[in-house]
C-alpha positions as CSV (number, residue, x, y, z in Angstrom):
1,X,11.6,106.2,97.1
2,X,15.2,107.2,96.3
3,X,17.1,108.8,99.1
4,X,20.7,109.8,99.7
5,X,23.0,107.0,100.7
6,X,24.3,107.7,104.2
7,X,25.3,104.3,105.7
8,X,27.1,101.2,104.6
9,X,23.8,99.2,104.8
10,X,22.1,101.7,102.5
11,X,25.1,101.4,100.1
12,X,24.9,97.6,100.1
13,X,21.1,97.8,99.4
14,X,21.7,100.3,96.6
15,X,24.3,98.0,95.0
16,X,21.9,95.1,95.3
17,X,19.1,97.1,93.6
18,X,21.5,98.2,90.8
19,X,22.3,94.6,90.2
20,X,18.6,93.7,90.0
21,X,17.9,96.5,87.6
22,X,20.9,95.7,85.4
23,X,19.6,92.2,85.0
24,X,16.4,93.7,83.5
25,X,18.5,95.8,81.0
26,X,16.0,98.7,81.2
27,X,15.7,101.2,78.4
28,X,16.9,104.8,79.2
29,X,14.1,107.3,80.1
30,X,11.9,104.6,81.5
31,X,11.0,104.1,85.2
32,X,13.6,101.4,85.7
33,X,16.1,103.1,83.5
34,X,15.8,106.3,85.5
35,X,16.0,104.5,88.8
36,X,19.2,102.7,87.6
37,X,20.8,106.0,86.5
38,X,19.9,107.8,89.8
39,X,21.0,104.9,92.0
40,X,24.3,104.8,90.1
41,X,24.9,108.5,90.7
42,X,24.1,108.1,94.4
43,X,26.4,105.1,94.7
44,X,29.2,107.0,92.9
45,X,28.8,109.9,95.3
46,X,29.0,107.6,98.3
47,X,32.0,105.8,97.0
48,X,33.8,109.1,96.2
49,X,33.3,110.2,99.8
50,X,34.0,106.9,101.5
51,X,36.4,105.1,99.2
52,X,38.4,107.7,97.4
53,X,40.9,106.6,94.9
54,X,44.3,108.3,95.3
55,X,45.7,110.2,92.3
56,X,48.6,108.4,90.6
57,X,52.1,109.7,91.1
58,X,52.9,112.2,88.3
59,X,55.8,110.3,86.8
60,X,53.9,107.0,86.9
61,X,51.0,108.8,85.2
62,X,53.3,109.9,82.4
63,X,54.7,106.4,81.9
64,X,51.3,104.8,82.0
65,X,49.9,107.3,79.4
66,X,52.8,106.7,77.1
67,X,52.2,103.0,77.3
68,X,48.4,103.5,76.7
69,X,49.1,105.5,73.6
70,X,51.8,103.0,72.4
71,X,54.4,105.8,72.4
72,X,58.1,105.2,73.3
73,X,59.7,107.2,76.2
74,X,61.7,109.0,73.6
75,X,58.5,110.9,72.7
76,X,59.1,112.8,75.9
77,X,62.3,114.3,74.4
78,X,60.1,116.3,72.0
79,X,57.4,117.2,74.6
80,X,59.8,118.2,77.4
81,X,62.5,119.7,75.2
82,X,65.5,117.4,75.4
83,X,66.7,113.9,76.2
84,X,68.6,115.0,79.3
85,X,65.5,116.8,80.7
86,X,63.4,113.7,80.1
87,X,65.9,111.6,81.9
88,X,66.1,114.0,84.9
89,X,62.3,114.1,85.1
90,X,61.8,110.3,84.9
91,X,64.6,109.7,87.5
92,X,63.2,112.2,89.9
93,X,66.2,114.5,89.7
94,X,64.1,117.4,88.3
95,X,60.6,118.4,89.0
96,X,58.1,119.2,86.3
97,X,57.9,122.9,85.5
98,X,54.6,124.7,84.8
99,X,55.4,124.8,81.1
100,X,56.2,121.0,81.1
101,X,52.9,120.4,82.9
102,X,51.1,122.4,80.2
103,X,52.8,120.5,77.4
104,X,52.1,117.1,79.0
105,X,48.5,118.1,79.5
106,X,48.1,119.3,75.9
107,X,50.1,116.5,74.2
108,X,49.3,113.5,76.3
109,X,46.0,114.6,77.8
110,X,47.1,113.9,81.3
111,X,45.1,115.8,83.9
112,X,46.9,118.9,85.2
113,X,45.5,118.0,88.7
114,X,47.6,114.8,88.6
115,X,50.8,116.5,87.2
116,X,50.9,119.4,89.8
117,X,50.9,117.1,92.8
118,X,53.9,117.3,95.1
119,X,56.3,114.4,94.7
């Protein structure tokens, strides 16, 4: 019977069971497939509560996203409005404005939640 994961021992047991189920490669919407899906959700919830991953620094997120998309830093000139503004943002001399956050979110698909953090 599936239950919420409340302890580290239960978490370890759930990971072990997930591994066993994955070895079976169950089809979705079968008993084993449903068990794997539900256990995965329970483990994810436990990990979010006990092992949270910090959000990246806004400037690092911008640089990383540009790299992911294969875009040069100069692309920020267009998005942010000017070369000098881009330089000030990337060097930390200027903070992102609300409009810049909106543009970066729209153009680069960077989460606004990451961009609005204090830095």
